[in-house]
PyMOL Python script that loads the backbone (N, CA, C, O; Angstrom):
from pymol import cmd

cmd.read_pdbstr("""\
ATOM      1  N   UNK A   1       0.848  -1.384  -0.527  1.00  0.00           N
ATOM      2  CA  UNK A   1       0.120  -0.301  -0.278  1.00  0.00           C
ATOM      3  C   UNK A   1       1.059   1.470   0.008  1.00  0.00           C
ATOM      4  O   UNK A   1       2.073   1.678   0.675  1.00  0.00           O
ATOM      5  N   UNK A   2       0.405   2.232  -0.610  1.00  0.00           N
ATOM      6  CA  UNK A   2       0.972   3.604  -0.914  1.00  0.00           C
ATOM      7  C   UNK A   2       0.995   4.237   0.354  1.00  0.00           C
ATOM      8  O   UNK A   2       0.064   4.052   1.137  1.00  0.00           O
ATOM      9  N   UNK A   3       2.143   5.105   0.700  1.00  0.00           N
ATOM     10  CA  UNK A   3       2.107   6.130   2.232  1.00  0.00           C
ATOM     11  C   UNK A   3       1.084   7.159   1.697  1.00  0.00           C
ATOM     12  O   UNK A   3       0.833   7.446   0.527  1.00  0.00           O
ATOM     13  N   UNK A   4       0.591   7.613   2.770  1.00  0.00           N
ATOM     14  CA  UNK A   4      -0.563   8.777   2.489  1.00  0.00           C
ATOM     15  C   UNK A   4      -0.031   9.638   3.256  1.00  0.00           C
ATOM     16  O   UNK A   4       0.799   9.226   4.066  1.00  0.00           O
ATOM     17  N   UNK A   5      -0.391  11.205   3.212  1.00  0.00           N
ATOM     18  CA  UNK A   5       0.623  12.066   3.956  1.00  0.00           C
ATOM     19  C   UNK A   5      -0.511  12.997   4.247  1.00  0.00           C
ATOM     20  O   UNK A   5      -1.366  13.236   3.394  1.00  0.00           O
ATOM     21  N   UNK A   6      -0.523  13.434   5.238  1.00  0.00           N
ATOM     22  CA  UNK A   6      -1.603  14.365   5.838  1.00  0.00           C
ATOM     23  C   UNK A   6      -1.108  16.122   4.908  1.00  0.00           C
ATOM     24  O   UNK A   6      -0.092  16.305   4.237  1.00  0.00           O
ATOM     25  N   UNK A   7      -1.899  16.849   5.117  1.00  0.00           N
ATOM     26  CA  UNK A   7      -1.887  17.950   4.478  1.00  0.00           C
ATOM     27  C   UNK A   7      -0.384  19.145   5.031  1.00  0.00           C
ATOM     28  O   UNK A   7       0.290  19.959   4.399  1.00  0.00           O
ATOM     29  N   UNK A   8      -0.381  18.697   6.463  1.00  0.00           N
ATOM     30  CA  UNK A   8       0.666  18.903   7.394  1.00  0.00           C
ATOM     31  C   UNK A   8       1.978  18.773   6.783  1.00  0.00           C
ATOM     32  O   UNK A   8       2.851  19.603   6.531  1.00  0.00           O
ATOM     33  N   UNK A   9       1.873  17.244   6.573  1.00  0.00           N
ATOM     34  CA  UNK A   9       3.125  16.421   6.067  1.00  0.00           C
ATOM     35  C   UNK A   9       3.765  17.088   5.111  1.00  0.00           C
ATOM     36  O   UNK A   9       4.906  17.549   5.089  1.00  0.00           O
ATOM     37  N   UNK A  10       2.489  17.092   3.935  1.00  0.00           N
ATOM     38  CA  UNK A  10       2.810  17.441   2.620  1.00  0.00           C
ATOM     39  C   UNK A  10       3.427  18.903   2.804  1.00  0.00           C
ATOM     40  O   UNK A  10       4.526  19.158   2.313  1.00  0.00           O
ATOM     41  N   UNK A  11       2.928  19.562   3.296  1.00  0.00           N
ATOM     42  CA  UNK A  11       3.587  21.065   3.660  1.00  0.00           C
ATOM     43  C   UNK A  11       4.840  21.019   4.106  1.00  0.00           C
ATOM     44  O   UNK A  11       5.430  22.040   3.756  1.00  0.00           O
ATOM     45  N   UNK A  12       5.443  20.370   4.659  1.00  0.00           N
ATOM     46  CA  UNK A  12       6.734  19.915   5.728  1.00  0.00           C
ATOM     47  C   UNK A  12       7.261  19.570   4.247  1.00  0.00           C
ATOM     48  O   UNK A  12       7.958  20.425   3.699  1.00  0.00           O
ATOM     49  N   UNK A  13       7.047  18.673   3.733  1.00  0.00           N
ATOM     50  CA  UNK A  13       8.165  17.975   2.636  1.00  0.00           C
ATOM     51  C   UNK A  13       8.488  18.891   1.579  1.00  0.00           C
ATOM     52  O   UNK A  13       9.370  18.704   0.741  1.00  0.00           O
ATOM     53  N   UNK A  14       7.461  20.248   1.684  1.00  0.00           N
ATOM     54  CA  UNK A  14       7.673  21.017   0.464  1.00  0.00           C
ATOM     55  C   UNK A  14       8.671  22.152   1.033  1.00  0.00           C
ATOM     56  O   UNK A  14       9.139  23.007   0.282  1.00  0.00           O
ATOM     57  N   UNK A  15       8.894  22.112   2.081  1.00  0.00           N
ATOM     58  CA  UNK A  15      10.054  23.076   2.225  1.00  0.00           C
ATOM     59  C   UNK A  15       9.608  24.004   3.862  1.00  0.00           C
ATOM     60  O   UNK A  15      10.385  24.844   4.315  1.00  0.00           O
ATOM     61  N   UNK A  16       8.150  23.630   4.627  1.00  0.00           N
ATOM     62  CA  UNK A  16       7.523  24.480   5.099  1.00  0.00           C
ATOM     63  C   UNK A  16       6.392  25.186   4.876  1.00  0.00           C
ATOM     64  O   UNK A  16       6.025  26.108   5.604  1.00  0.00           O
ATOM     65  N   UNK A  17       5.738  24.761   3.782  1.00  0.00           N
ATOM     66  CA  UNK A  17       4.825  25.679   3.132  1.00  0.00           C
ATOM     67  C   UNK A  17       3.465  25.907   4.128  1.00  0.00           C
ATOM     68  O   UNK A  17       3.455  25.139   5.091  1.00  0.00           O
ATOM     69  N   UNK A  18       2.454  26.733   4.052  1.00  0.00           N
ATOM     70  CA  UNK A  18       1.493  26.915   4.861  1.00  0.00           C
ATOM     71  C   UNK A  18       0.662  25.645   4.313  1.00  0.00           C
ATOM     72  O   UNK A  18       0.604  25.278   3.139  1.00  0.00           O
ATOM     73  N   UNK A  19       0.047  25.071   5.404  1.00  0.00           N
ATOM     74  CA  UNK A  19      -1.028  24.184   5.348  1.00  0.00           C
ATOM     75  C   UNK A  19      -2.233  24.773   4.114  1.00  0.00           C
ATOM     76  O   UNK A  19      -2.710  24.169   3.153  1.00  0.00           O
ATOM     77  N   UNK A  20      -2.434  25.968   4.528  1.00  0.00           N
ATOM     78  CA  UNK A  20      -3.445  26.892   3.731  1.00  0.00           C
ATOM     79  C   UNK A  20      -2.890  27.093   1.858  1.00  0.00           C
ATOM     80  O   UNK A  20      -3.689  27.386   0.968  1.00  0.00           O
ATOM     81  N   UNK A  21      -1.636  26.890   1.665  1.00  0.00           N
ATOM     82  CA  UNK A  21      -1.231  26.736   0.586  1.00  0.00           C
ATOM     83  C   UNK A  21      -1.603  25.519  -0.265  1.00  0.00           C
ATOM     84  O   UNK A  21      -2.145  25.493  -1.370  1.00  0.00           O
ATOM     85  N   UNK A  22      -1.187  24.528   0.505  1.00  0.00           N
ATOM     86  CA  UNK A  22      -1.672  23.045   0.032  1.00  0.00           C
ATOM     87  C   UNK A  22      -2.985  22.640  -0.232  1.00  0.00           C
ATOM     88  O   UNK A  22      -3.332  21.873  -1.130  1.00  0.00           O
ATOM     89  N   UNK A  23      -3.882  23.337   0.807  1.00  0.00           N
ATOM     90  CA  UNK A  23      -5.673  23.612   0.731  1.00  0.00           C
ATOM     91  C   UNK A  23      -5.801  24.148  -1.044  1.00  0.00           C
ATOM     92  O   UNK A  23      -6.421  23.636  -1.976  1.00  0.00           O
ATOM     93  N   UNK A  24      -5.078  25.167  -0.994  1.00  0.00           N
ATOM     94  CA  UNK A  24      -5.415  26.039  -2.276  1.00  0.00           C
ATOM     95  C   UNK A  24      -5.150  25.331  -3.506  1.00  0.00           C
ATOM     96  O   UNK A  24      -5.958  25.283  -4.433  1.00  0.00           O
ATOM     97  N   UNK A  25      -3.697  24.628  -3.511  1.00  0.00           N
ATOM     98  CA  UNK A  25      -3.858  23.937  -4.715  1.00  0.00           C
ATOM     99  C   UNK A  25      -4.632  22.484  -4.784  1.00  0.00           C
ATOM    100  O   UNK A  25      -4.689  21.936  -5.885  1.00  0.00           O
ATOM    101  N   UNK A  26      -5.166  21.911  -3.762  1.00  0.00           N
ATOM    102  CA  UNK A  26      -6.042  20.839  -3.744  1.00  0.00           C
ATOM    103  C   UNK A  26      -7.412  21.396  -4.241  1.00  0.00           C
ATOM    104  O   UNK A  26      -7.974  21.006  -5.265  1.00  0.00           O
ATOM    105  N   UNK A  27      -7.877  22.345  -3.402  1.00  0.00           N
ATOM    106  CA  UNK A  27      -9.002  22.952  -4.233  1.00  0.00           C
ATOM    107  C   UNK A  27      -8.862  23.286  -5.706  1.00  0.00           C
ATOM    108  O   UNK A  27      -9.791  22.917  -6.425  1.00  0.00           O
ATOM    109  N   UNK A  28      -7.872  23.911  -6.254  1.00  0.00           N
ATOM    110  CA  UNK A  28      -7.780  24.220  -7.437  1.00  0.00           C
ATOM    111  C   UNK A  28      -7.590  23.198  -8.645  1.00  0.00           C
ATOM    112  O   UNK A  28      -7.608  23.404  -9.858  1.00  0.00           O
ATOM    113  N   UNK A  29      -7.374  21.859  -7.810  1.00  0.00           N
ATOM    114  CA  UNK A  29      -7.019  20.654  -8.607  1.00  0.00           C
ATOM    115  C   UNK A  29      -5.498  20.341  -9.290  1.00  0.00           C
ATOM    116  O   UNK A  29      -5.016  19.397  -9.917  1.00  0.00           O
ATOM    117  N   UNK A  30      -5.107  21.399  -8.913  1.00  0.00           N
ATOM    118  CA  UNK A  30      -3.398  21.062  -9.512  1.00  0.00           C
ATOM    119  C   UNK A  30      -2.900  20.267  -8.500  1.00  0.00           C
ATOM    120  O   UNK A  30      -1.747  20.005  -8.842  1.00  0.00           O
ATOM    121  N   UNK A  31      -3.171  19.664  -7.290  1.00  0.00           N
ATOM    122  CA  UNK A  31      -2.747  18.753  -6.545  1.00  0.00           C
ATOM    123  C   UNK A  31      -4.090  17.847  -6.044  1.00  0.00           C
ATOM    124  O   UNK A  31      -5.003  18.452  -5.482  1.00  0.00           O
ATOM    125  N   UNK A  32      -4.173  16.669  -6.217  1.00  0.00           N
ATOM    126  CA  UNK A  32      -5.290  15.566  -6.030  1.00  0.00           C
ATOM    127  C   UNK A  32      -4.930  14.797  -4.409  1.00  0.00           C
ATOM    128  O   UNK A  32      -3.926  14.424  -3.802  1.00  0.00           O
ATOM    129  N   UNK A  33      -6.627  14.846  -4.151  1.00  0.00           N
ATOM    130  CA  UNK A  33      -6.454  14.541  -2.344  1.00  0.00           C
ATOM    131  C   UNK A  33      -6.983  12.859  -2.845  1.00  0.00           C
ATOM    132  O   UNK A  33      -7.346  12.312  -3.887  1.00  0.00           O
ATOM    133  N   UNK A  34      -6.792  12.525  -1.579  1.00  0.00           N
ATOM    134  CA  UNK A  34      -7.340  11.465  -1.669  1.00  0.00           C
ATOM    135  C   UNK A  34      -8.252  11.202  -0.422  1.00  0.00           C
ATOM    136  O   UNK A  34      -7.607  11.564   0.563  1.00  0.00           O
ATOM    137  N   UNK A  35      -9.412  10.751  -0.069  1.00  0.00           N
ATOM    138  CA  UNK A  35      -9.932  11.017   1.045  1.00  0.00           C
ATOM    139  C   UNK A  35     -10.122   9.426   1.878  1.00  0.00           C
ATOM    140  O   UNK A  35     -10.493   8.317   1.492  1.00  0.00           O
ATOM    141  N   UNK A  36      -9.655   9.985   3.202  1.00  0.00           N
ATOM    142  CA  UNK A  36      -9.879   8.203   3.989  1.00  0.00           C
ATOM    143  C   UNK A  36     -10.670   8.684   4.821  1.00  0.00           C
ATOM    144  O   UNK A  36     -10.308   9.729   5.362  1.00  0.00           O
ATOM    145  N   UNK A  37     -11.767   8.203   5.136  1.00  0.00           N
ATOM    146  CA  UNK A  37     -13.002   8.843   5.812  1.00  0.00           C
ATOM    147  C   UNK A  37     -12.943  10.032   5.530  1.00  0.00           C
ATOM    148  O   UNK A  37     -12.666  10.483   4.419  1.00  0.00           O
ATOM    149  N   UNK A  38     -13.300  10.895   6.894  1.00  0.00           N
ATOM    150  CA  UNK A  38     -13.293  12.362   6.480  1.00  0.00           C
ATOM    151  C   UNK A  38     -11.935  13.374   6.416  1.00  0.00           C
ATOM    152  O   UNK A  38     -11.878  14.604   6.426  1.00  0.00           O
ATOM    153  N   UNK A  39     -10.799  12.288   6.340  1.00  0.00           N
ATOM    154  CA  UNK A  39      -9.352  13.063   6.364  1.00  0.00           C
ATOM    155  C   UNK A  39      -8.926  13.527   5.177  1.00  0.00           C
ATOM    156  O   UNK A  39      -8.883  12.525   4.463  1.00  0.00           O
ATOM    157  N   UNK A  40      -8.631  14.331   4.633  1.00  0.00           N
ATOM    158  CA  UNK A  40      -7.907  14.542   3.434  1.00  0.00           C
ATOM    159  C   UNK A  40      -6.341  14.117   3.243  1.00  0.00           C
ATOM    160  O   UNK A  40      -5.439  14.904   3.530  1.00  0.00           O
ATOM    161  N   UNK A  41      -6.137  13.035   2.822  1.00  0.00           N
ATOM    162  CA  UNK A  41      -4.794  13.084   2.623  1.00  0.00           C
ATOM    163  C   UNK A  41      -4.041  13.014   1.282  1.00  0.00           C
ATOM    164  O   UNK A  41      -4.765  12.868   0.297  1.00  0.00           O
ATOM    165  N   UNK A  42      -2.530  13.101   1.042  1.00  0.00           N
ATOM    166  CA  UNK A  42      -1.844  13.131  -0.386  1.00  0.00           C
ATOM    167  C   UNK A  42      -1.384  11.759  -0.603  1.00  0.00           C
ATOM    168  O   UNK A  42      -0.926  11.201   0.394  1.00  0.00           O
ATOM    169  N   UNK A  43      -1.409  11.138  -1.634  1.00  0.00           N
ATOM    170  CA  UNK A  43      -0.369  10.358  -1.627  1.00  0.00           C
ATOM    171  C   UNK A  43       1.068  10.588  -1.934  1.00  0.00           C
ATOM    172  O   UNK A  43       1.402  11.476  -2.718  1.00  0.00           O
ATOM    173  N   UNK A  44       1.811   9.918  -1.420  1.00  0.00           N
ATOM    174  CA  UNK A  44       3.201   9.985  -1.745  1.00  0.00           C
ATOM    175  C   UNK A  44       3.285  10.471  -2.934  1.00  0.00           C
ATOM    176  O   UNK A  44       3.295  11.693  -3.087  1.00  0.00           O
ATOM    177  N   UNK A  45       3.374   9.455  -4.186  1.00  0.00           N
ATOM    178  CA  UNK A  45       3.688   9.559  -5.354  1.00  0.00           C
ATOM    179  C   UNK A  45       2.745  10.966  -6.046  1.00  0.00           C
ATOM    180  O   UNK A  45       3.163  11.522  -7.062  1.00  0.00           O
ATOM    181  N   UNK A  46       1.602  11.375  -5.430  1.00  0.00           N
ATOM    182  CA  UNK A  46       0.921  12.315  -6.166  1.00  0.00           C
ATOM    183  C   UNK A  46       2.269  13.776  -5.804  1.00  0.00           C
ATOM    184  O   UNK A  46       2.724  14.650  -6.542  1.00  0.00           O
ATOM    185  N   UNK A  47       2.455  13.525  -4.731  1.00  0.00           N
ATOM    186  CA  UNK A  47       3.350  14.882  -4.008  1.00  0.00           C
ATOM    187  C   UNK A  47       4.589  14.978  -5.325  1.00  0.00           C
ATOM    188  O   UNK A  47       4.662  15.986  -6.027  1.00  0.00           O
ATOM    189  N   UNK A  48       5.265  14.104  -5.467  1.00  0.00           N
ATOM    190  CA  UNK A  48       6.501  13.573  -6.096  1.00  0.00           C
ATOM    191  C   UNK A  48       6.059  13.890  -7.453  1.00  0.00           C
ATOM    192  O   UNK A  48       6.868  14.586  -8.067  1.00  0.00           O
ATOM    193  N   UNK A  49       5.072  13.594  -8.046  1.00  0.00           N
ATOM    194  CA  UNK A  49       4.944  13.908  -9.538  1.00  0.00           C
ATOM    195  C   UNK A  49       4.346  15.498  -9.663  1.00  0.00           C
ATOM    196  O   UNK A  49       4.594  16.136 -10.686  1.00  0.00           O
ATOM    197  N   UNK A  50       3.644  16.027  -8.699  1.00  0.00           N
ATOM    198  CA  UNK A  50       3.444  17.443  -8.598  1.00  0.00           C
ATOM    199  C   UNK A  50       4.965  18.136  -8.377  1.00  0.00           C
ATOM    200  O   UNK A  50       5.302  19.019  -9.166  1.00  0.00           O
ATOM    201  N   UNK A  51       5.542  17.879  -7.698  1.00  0.00           N
ATOM    202  CA  UNK A  51       7.207  18.513  -7.791  1.00  0.00           C
ATOM    203  C   UNK A  51       7.781  17.866  -9.033  1.00  0.00           C
ATOM    204  O   UNK A  51       8.573  18.710  -9.451  1.00  0.00           O
ATOM    205  N   UNK A  52       7.808  16.955  -9.747  1.00  0.00           N
ATOM    206  CA  UNK A  52       8.647  16.771 -11.032  1.00  0.00           C
ATOM    207  C   UNK A  52       7.754  17.514 -11.976  1.00  0.00           C
ATOM    208  O   UNK A  52       8.417  17.837 -12.961  1.00  0.00           O
ATOM    209  N   UNK A  53       6.581  17.889 -12.059  1.00  0.00           N
ATOM    210  CA  UNK A  53       6.097  18.680 -12.991  1.00  0.00           C
ATOM    211  C   UNK A  53       6.401  20.324 -13.026  1.00  0.00           C
ATOM    212  O   UNK A  53       6.397  21.078 -13.998  1.00  0.00           O
ATOM    213  N   UNK A  54       6.699  20.644 -11.443  1.00  0.00           N
ATOM    214  CA  UNK A  54       7.128  21.978 -11.128  1.00  0.00           C
ATOM    215  C   UNK A  54       5.553  22.598 -11.015  1.00  0.00           C
ATOM    216  O   UNK A  54       5.584  23.795 -10.732  1.00  0.00           O
ATOM    217  N   UNK A  55       4.453  22.159 -11.143  1.00  0.00           N
ATOM    218  CA  UNK A  55       3.228  23.036 -11.238  1.00  0.00           C
ATOM    219  C   UNK A  55       3.088  23.704  -9.950  1.00  0.00           C
ATOM    220  O   UNK A  55       2.017  24.305 -10.027  1.00  0.00           O
ATOM    221  N   UNK A  56       3.538  23.886  -8.962  1.00  0.00           N
ATOM    222  CA  UNK A  56       3.402  25.043  -7.684  1.00  0.00           C
ATOM    223  C   UNK A  56       4.106  25.958  -8.099  1.00  0.00           C
ATOM    224  O   UNK A  56       4.050  27.022  -7.483  1.00  0.00           O
ATOM    225  N   UNK A  57       4.994  25.846  -9.274  1.00  0.00           N
ATOM    226  CA  UNK A  57       5.815  27.398  -9.404  1.00  0.00           C
ATOM    227  C   UNK A  57       4.899  28.421 -10.230  1.00  0.00           C
ATOM    228  O   UNK A  57       5.390  29.494 -10.580  1.00  0.00           O
ATOM    229  N   UNK A  58       3.430  28.066 -10.580  1.00  0.00           N
ATOM    230  CA  UNK A  58       2.393  28.535 -11.380  1.00  0.00           C
ATOM    231  C   UNK A  58       1.961  29.683 -10.007  1.00  0.00           C
ATOM    232  O   UNK A  58       1.853  30.902 -10.145  1.00  0.00           O
ATOM    233  N   UNK A  59       1.797  29.050  -8.938  1.00  0.00           N
ATOM    234  CA  UNK A  59       1.085  29.728  -7.780  1.00  0.00           C
ATOM    235  C   UNK A  59       1.937  29.811  -6.563  1.00  0.00           C
ATOM    236  O   UNK A  59       3.153  29.620  -6.592  1.00  0.00           O
ATOM    237  N   UNK A  60       1.250  30.106  -5.478  1.00  0.00           N
ATOM    238  CA  UNK A  60       2.152  30.223  -4.469  1.00  0.00           C
ATOM    239  C   UNK A  60       2.923  29.362  -3.953  1.00  0.00           C
ATOM    240  O   UNK A  60       2.504  28.205  -3.906  1.00  0.00           O
ATOM    241  N   UNK A  61       4.253  29.663  -3.422  1.00  0.00           N
ATOM    242  CA  UNK A  61       5.363  29.150  -2.961  1.00  0.00           C
ATOM    243  C   UNK A  61       5.588  28.329  -4.191  1.00  0.00           C
ATOM    244  O   UNK A  61       4.997  28.542  -5.249  1.00  0.00           O
ATOM    245  N   UNK A  62       6.717  27.114  -3.955  1.00  0.00           N
ATOM    246  CA  UNK A  62       7.546  26.680  -5.055  1.00  0.00           C
ATOM    247  C   UNK A  62       7.780  25.293  -4.510  1.00  0.00           C
ATOM    248  O   UNK A  62       8.488  25.143  -3.515  1.00  0.00           O
ATOM    249  N   UNK A  63       7.222  24.290  -5.115  1.00  0.00           N
ATOM    250  CA  UNK A  63       7.256  22.788  -4.875  1.00  0.00           C
ATOM    251  C   UNK A  63       8.747  22.438  -4.676  1.00  0.00           C
ATOM    252  O   UNK A  63       9.498  22.777  -5.590  1.00  0.00           O
ATOM    253  N   UNK A  64       9.343  21.734  -3.485  1.00  0.00           N
ATOM    254  CA  UNK A  64      10.567  21.095  -3.529  1.00  0.00           C
ATOM    255  C   UNK A  64      10.478  20.336  -2.527  1.00  0.00           C
ATOM    256  O   UNK A  64      10.080  20.789  -1.454  1.00  0.00           O
ATOM    257  N   UNK A  65      10.928  18.669  -2.714  1.00  0.00           N
ATOM    258  CA  UNK A  65      10.892  18.281  -1.866  1.00  0.00           C
ATOM    259  C   UNK A  65      12.074  18.720  -0.535  1.00  0.00           C
ATOM    260  O   UNK A  65      13.159  19.215  -0.840  1.00  0.00           O
ATOM    261  N   UNK A  66      11.759  18.509   0.673  1.00  0.00           N
ATOM    262  CA  UNK A  66      12.873  18.733   1.443  1.00  0.00           C
ATOM    263  C   UNK A  66      13.629  17.643   1.490  1.00  0.00           C
ATOM    264  O   UNK A  66      13.172  16.500   1.473  1.00  0.00           O
ATOM    265  N   UNK A  67      15.117  18.008   1.567  1.00  0.00           N
ATOM    266  CA  UNK A  67      16.067  17.080   1.021  1.00  0.00           C
ATOM    267  C   UNK A  67      16.730  16.758   2.972  1.00  0.00           C
ATOM    268  O   UNK A  67      16.723  17.503   3.951  1.00  0.00           O
ATOM    269  N   UNK A  68      17.162  15.471   2.800  1.00  0.00           N
ATOM    270  CA  UNK A  68      17.676  15.399   3.784  1.00  0.00           C
ATOM    271  C   UNK A  68      18.844  16.118   4.367  1.00  0.00           C
ATOM    272  O   UNK A  68      19.557  16.350   3.391  1.00  0.00           O
ATOM    273  N   UNK A  69      19.412  16.583   5.403  1.00  0.00           N
ATOM    274  CA  UNK A  69      20.494  16.989   5.685  1.00  0.00           C
ATOM    275  C   UNK A  69      21.892  16.135   5.456  1.00  0.00           C
ATOM    276  O   UNK A  69      22.307  15.165   6.091  1.00  0.00           O
ATOM    277  N   UNK A  70      22.425  16.770   4.425  1.00  0.00           N
ATOM    278  CA  UNK A  70      23.999  16.232   4.224  1.00  0.00           C
ATOM    279  C   UNK A  70      24.838  15.865   5.753  1.00  0.00           C
ATOM    280  O   UNK A  70      24.837  16.498   6.809  1.00  0.00           O
ATOM    281  N   UNK A  71      25.452  14.726   5.418  1.00  0.00           N
ATOM    282  CA  UNK A  71      26.351  14.426   6.784  1.00  0.00           C
ATOM    283  C   UNK A  71      27.742  15.227   6.432  1.00  0.00           C
ATOM    284  O   UNK A  71      28.155  15.412   5.287  1.00  0.00           O
ATOM    285  N   UNK A  72      28.152  15.507   7.202  1.00  0.00           N
ATOM    286  CA  UNK A  72      29.546  16.157   7.561  1.00  0.00           C
ATOM    287  C   UNK A  72      30.536  15.510   7.054  1.00  0.00           C
ATOM    288  O   UNK A  72      30.611  14.301   7.276  1.00  0.00           O
ATOM    289  N   UNK A  73      31.500  16.147   6.274  1.00  0.00           N
ATOM    290  CA  UNK A  73      32.494  15.412   5.545  1.00  0.00           C
ATOM    291  C   UNK A  73      33.633  15.228   6.116  1.00  0.00           C
ATOM    292  O   UNK A  73      33.761  15.968   7.091  1.00  0.00           O
ATOM    293  N   UNK A  74      34.577  14.509   5.911  1.00  0.00           N
ATOM    294  CA  UNK A  74      35.553  14.903   7.084  1.00  0.00           C
ATOM    295  C   UNK A  74      36.497  15.180   6.356  1.00  0.00           C
ATOM    296  O   UNK A  74      36.805  14.470   5.399  1.00  0.00           O
ATOM    297  N   UNK A  75      37.093  16.208   6.666  1.00  0.00           N
ATOM    298  CA  UNK A  75      38.219  17.033   6.339  1.00  0.00           C
ATOM    299  C   UNK A  75      39.607  16.235   5.982  1.00  0.00           C
ATOM    300  O   UNK A  75      40.189  15.539   6.814  1.00  0.00           O
ATOM    301  N   UNK A  76      40.107  16.447   4.501  1.00  0.00           N
ATOM    302  CA  UNK A  76      41.548  15.547   4.108  1.00  0.00           C
ATOM    303  C   UNK A  76      42.714  16.940   4.324  1.00  0.00           C
ATOM    304  O   UNK A  76      42.526  18.124   4.045  1.00  0.00           O
ATOM    305  N   UNK A  77      43.568  16.478   4.739  1.00  0.00           N
ATOM    306  CA  UNK A  77      44.602  17.050   5.232  1.00  0.00           C
ATOM    307  C   UNK A  77      45.698  16.684   4.335  1.00  0.00           C
ATOM    308  O   UNK A  77      46.838  17.093   4.554  1.00  0.00           O
TER     309      UNK A  77
END
""", "prot")
cmd.dss("prot")
cmd.show_as("cartoon", "prot")
cmd.util.cbc("prot")
cmd.orient("prot")
């Protein structure tokens, strides 16, 4: 089964966007929602598709998946 993300988690993964921005994209149809009972969820693959297409660049914010911090490199002498 595919991972489902809450609106808040999707906002965090896109670099700390507002959940209101995510809701605006859902309402406009630019980002597709998945309903689980009364909860609005976003498939991880949908978020990746959205980022790959750069669809959010047309509106508020700019979608980029948040990168994991790099491990410090040892300095060579």
